[in-house]
C-alpha positions in Angstrom: -32.2 10.9 -12.1 -30.3 7.9 -13.5 -28.6 8.1 -16.9 -30.4 6.2 -19.7 -27.8 4.5 -21.8 -28.4 4.9 -25.6 -27.9 1.9 -27.8 -24.4 1.0 -28.9 -25.4 1.8 -32.5 -26.6 5.2 -31.6 -23.4 6.1 -29.8 -21.2 4.5 -32.4 -22.8 6.5 -35.2 -22.6 9.7 -33.1 -18.9 9.1 -32.5 -18.0 8.3 -36.1 -20.1 11.2 -37.6 -18.6 13.7 -35.1 -15.1 12.6 -36.0 -15.8 12.7 -39.7 -17.3 16.2 -39.4 -14.1 17.3 -37.6 -12.0 16.1 -40.5 -14.1 17.9 -43.0 -14.2 21.1 -40.9 -10.4 21.3 -40.5 -9.5 20.5 -44.1 -9.7 24.0 -45.6 -7.5 25.6 -43.0 -4.8 22.9 -43.6 -4.9 23.4 -47.4 -4.6 27.2 -47.0 -1.7 26.6 -44.6 -3.2 28.6 -41.8 -1.2 28.6 -38.5 -1.4 25.2 -37.0 -3.9 24.2 -39.7 -2.1 21.2 -41.1 -1.4 19.9 -37.6 -5.0 20.2 -36.5 -6.3 18.5 -39.6 -3.8 15.7 -39.3 -4.8 15.2 -35.7 -8.5 14.9 -36.7 -7.6 12.5 -39.5 -5.8 10.3 -36.9 -8.8 10.5 -34.5 -11.2 9.4 -37.2 -8.9 6.5 -38.2 -8.5 5.5 -34.5 -12.2 5.4 -33.7 -13.0 3.6 -36.9 -10.4 0.9 -36.0 -12.0 0.5 -32.6 -15.6 0.4 -33.8 -14.7 -1.9 -36.7 -14.5 -4.7 -34.2 -18.2 -4.3 -33.4 -19.5 -4.3 -37.0 -19.1 -6.2 -40.2 -19.8 -2.9 -42.2 -17.1 -2.9 -44.9 -17.5 0.9 -45.2 -15.6 1.4 -41.9 -12.5 -0.4 -43.1 -12.8 1.2 -46.5 -12.8 4.7 -45.1 -9.9 3.9 -42.8 -7.9 2.5 -45.7 -8.6 5.6 -47.8 -7.5 7.9 -45.1 -4.1 6.1 -44.6 -2.2 7.6 -47.6 -3.6 11.0 -46.8 -2.4 10.7 -43.3 1.1 9.8 -44.5 1.3 12.9 -46.7 0.2 15.1 -43.9 2.6 13.3 -41.5 5.6 13.9 -43.7 4.8 17.6 -43.9 4.1 17.9 -40.2 7.5 16.2 -39.4 9.4 18.9 -41.3 7.4 21.6 -39.5 8.1 20.0 -36.1 11.8 19.7 -36.9 12.0 23.4 -37.9 10.0 24.6 -34.9 11.9 22.5 -32.4 15.3 23.5 -33.8 14.3 27.1 -33.6 13.1 26.8 -30.0 16.3 24.9 -28.9 18.6 27.4 -30.6 16.8 30.2 -28.8 17.0 28.3 -25.5 20.7 27.6 -25.9 21.5 31.0 -27.2 22.9 29.7 -30.5 23.1 32.5 -33.1 25.1 30.7 -35.8 23.6 31.8 -39.2 24.7 28.6 -41.0 23.1 26.4 -38.4 19.9 28.4 -38.5 19.8 28.2 -42.3 20.3 24.4 -42.3 18.1 23.4 -39.3 15.3 26.0 -39.6 15.4 27.6 -43.0 15.9 24.4 -45.0 13.2 22.5 -43.0 10.7 25.3 -43.5 11.5 25.1 -47.3 10.9 21.3 -47.1 7.7 21.9 -45.3 6.4 24.3 -48.0 7.3 21.7 -50.7 5.5 18.9 -48.8 2.5 21.1 -48.1 2.2 21.8 -51.8 2.4 18.1 -52.4 -0.5 17.6 -50.0 -2.5 20.2 -51.8 -1.9 18.3 -55.1 -2.9 15.0 -53.5 -6.1 16.6 -52.3 -7.3 17.1 -55.9 -6.6 13.6 -57.2 -9.4 11.1 -57.8 -8.2 9.2 -54.7 -8.6 12.4 -52.7 -12.1 12.9 -54.0 -13.0 9.4 -53.1 -11.6 9.8 -49.7 -13.6 13.0 -49.1 -16.8 11.2 -50.2 -16.2 8.3 -47.8 -15.5 10.7 -44.9 -18.8 12.5 -45.6 -20.7 9.2 -45.5 -18.8 7.7 -42.6 -21.1 6.0 -40.1 -24.3 6.4 -42.1 -24.7 2.7 -42.8 -23.3 1.5 -39.5 -25.4 -1.2 -37.8 -24.7 -2.8 -34.5 -26.6 -5.2 -32.3 -29.1 -3.5 -30.0 -26.9 -3.7 -26.9 -26.5 -0.9 -24.3 -23.8 1.6 -25.2 -22.4 1.5 -21.6 -21.8 -2.2 -21.7 -20.4 -2.2 -25.3 -18.1 0.7 -25.0 -16.8 -0.3 -21.6 -15.8 -3.6 -23.2 -14.3 -1.8 -26.2 -12.2 0.5 -23.9 -11.0 -2.5 -21.9 -10.0 -4.2 -25.2 -7.9 -1.1 -26.2 -6.4 -1.0 -22.7 -5.3 -4.6 -23.1 -3.8 -3.8 -26.5 -1.8 -1.1 -24.8 -0.7 -3.5 -22.0 0.4 -6.1 -24.6 2.5 -3.4 -26.5 4.1 -2.5 -23.2 5.0 -6.1 -22.4 6.5 -6.6 -25.9 8.5 -3.4 -25.6 12.3 -3.8 -25.4 13.0 -0.1 -25.5 13.6 0.0 -29.2 12.1 2.9 -31.2 9.9 0.5 -33.1 8.4 -1.1 -29.9 8.0 2.3 -28.3 6.1 3.4 -31.4 3.8 0.4 -30.9 3.2 1.6 -27.4 2.5 5.1 -28.6 0.0 3.9 -31.2 -1.8 1.8 -28.7 -2.0 4.7 -26.2 -3.2 7.0 -28.9 -6.1 4.6 -29.9 -7.2 4.2 -26.3 -7.0 8.0 -25.7 -9.0 8.9 -28.8 -11.7 6.3 -28.1 -12.0 7.4 -24.5 -12.2 11.1 -25.5 -14.7 10.3 -28.3 -17.0 8.4 -25.9 -16.8 11.3 -23.4 -17.6 13.9 -26.0 -20.5 11.8 -27.3 -22.0 11.1 -23.9 -20.1 12.4 -20.8 -22.4 10.6 -18.4 -22.1 7.2 -20.0 -19.0 6.0 -18.2 -18.3 9.2 -16.2 -15.1 9.9 -14.4 -13.7 6.5 -14.8 -13.5 6.9 -18.5 -12.2 10.4 -18.3 -9.5 9.2 -15.9 -8.5 6.5 -18.4 -8.4 9.0 -21.3 -6.1 11.3 -19.3 -3.8 8.5 -18.5 -3.6 7.3 -22.1 -3.1 10.9 -23.3 -0.1 11.2 -20.9 1.5 8.1 -22.3 0.8 9.2 -25.9 2.2 12.7 -25.3 5.3 11.6 -23.5 6.2 9.2 -26.4 5.3 11.9 -29.0 7.6 14.4 -27.3 10.3 11.7 -27.1 9.9 10.9 -30.8 10.0 14.6 -31.8 13.2 15.2 -29.8 14.8 12.2 -31.4 13.9 13.6 -34.9 15.9 16.7 -34.0 18.8 14.6 -32.8 18.8 12.7 -36.0 18.6 15.9 -38.1 21.4 17.6 -36.1 23.8 14.6 -36.5 23.0 14.5 -40.2 23.5 18.2 -40.7 26.8 18.1 -38.7 28.2 16.0 -41.5 27.1 18.4 -44.2 28.4 21.4 -42.3 31.8 19.7 -41.8 32.0 19.0 -45.5 31.2 22.6 -46.2 33.9 23.7 -43.7 31.3 25.4 -41.5 31.3 25.4 -37.7 29.9 22.1 -36.3 29.8 22.8 -32.6 26.2 24.1 -32.7 24.9 20.8 -34.1 26.7 18.8 -31.3 25.2 21.1 -28.7 21.7 20.8 -30.1 21.9 17.0 -30.4 23.1 16.7 -26.8 20.3 18.9 -25.6 17.6 17.2 -27.6 18.8 13.7 -26.6 18.7 14.8 -22.9 15.1 15.9 -23.3 14.2 12.7 -25.1 15.7 10.7 -22.2 13.8 12.8 -19.7 10.5 12.1 -21.4 11.2 8.4 -21.4 12.0 8.5 -17.7 8.4 9.6 -16.9 6.9 6.8 -18.9 6.8 4.1 -16.2 4.7 6.3 -13.9 2.4 7.2 -16.7 1.9 3.5 -17.6 1.2 2.7 -14.0 -1.6 5.4 -14.0 -3.0 3.8 -17.2 -3.1 0.4 -15.5 -4.8 1.8 -12.5 -7.4 3.6 -14.5 -8.1 0.5 -16.5 -8.9 -1.4 -13.3 -11.2 1.4 -12.1 -13.1 1.2 -15.3 -14.2 -2.3 -14.2 
């Protein structure tokens, strides 16, 4: 039996409302600081912002842009806390991998970062209770309710939208000169393509079938490689900075050098896999048609 494509409006509403429900559902765990709670909520905030950015191009509904704008400062607060958490986790893992047991290095790279995370998490809790936070939550609850699109087929509309986001990724790749800013642009473009692809698949897996899933997996690979690259570079930056503080305090500095070298090597390895991942994304885009 052939698949009957829903209207573009039906699928767009389904996508936005599902993403907004995920944001709401993950918020309490983040505020309670449950294990991985903040990370999960931040990811869902990013997913909602990404699908809103893609679907905005189909509609003149100002509520879409308004919701995305309201989520931006909340995403930054969550991101700052998450970066501290990642730096602590990564430093702890690398120290264990390298067999580094220096107490001062552990205090500076793990203990201090965990303390910073607790401070930033408390700031997020405070931000949640502000008038801006209340407005944001209301907008998230209402996201997609007034969305109106032309009565086109979802298959045609979302294939076109995915192609657009794939071209956005291709442009970011062409502009990239290897600098962190340009790589960040590539990562953001891959993330938007990934999240739209995954949202379409979750809303209607039969709509674009395996071609869309293949594209989503390829974009996810690019996104993850550049995310791992960024996180390792955050640790390099932190180790170099902490080396200077340890030297001033007349503490051993060798552990920071070892950690920085190891993290830089891992960052370089992630980047070395990027050309192959981008090639897969290009092929998957062509298969989408």
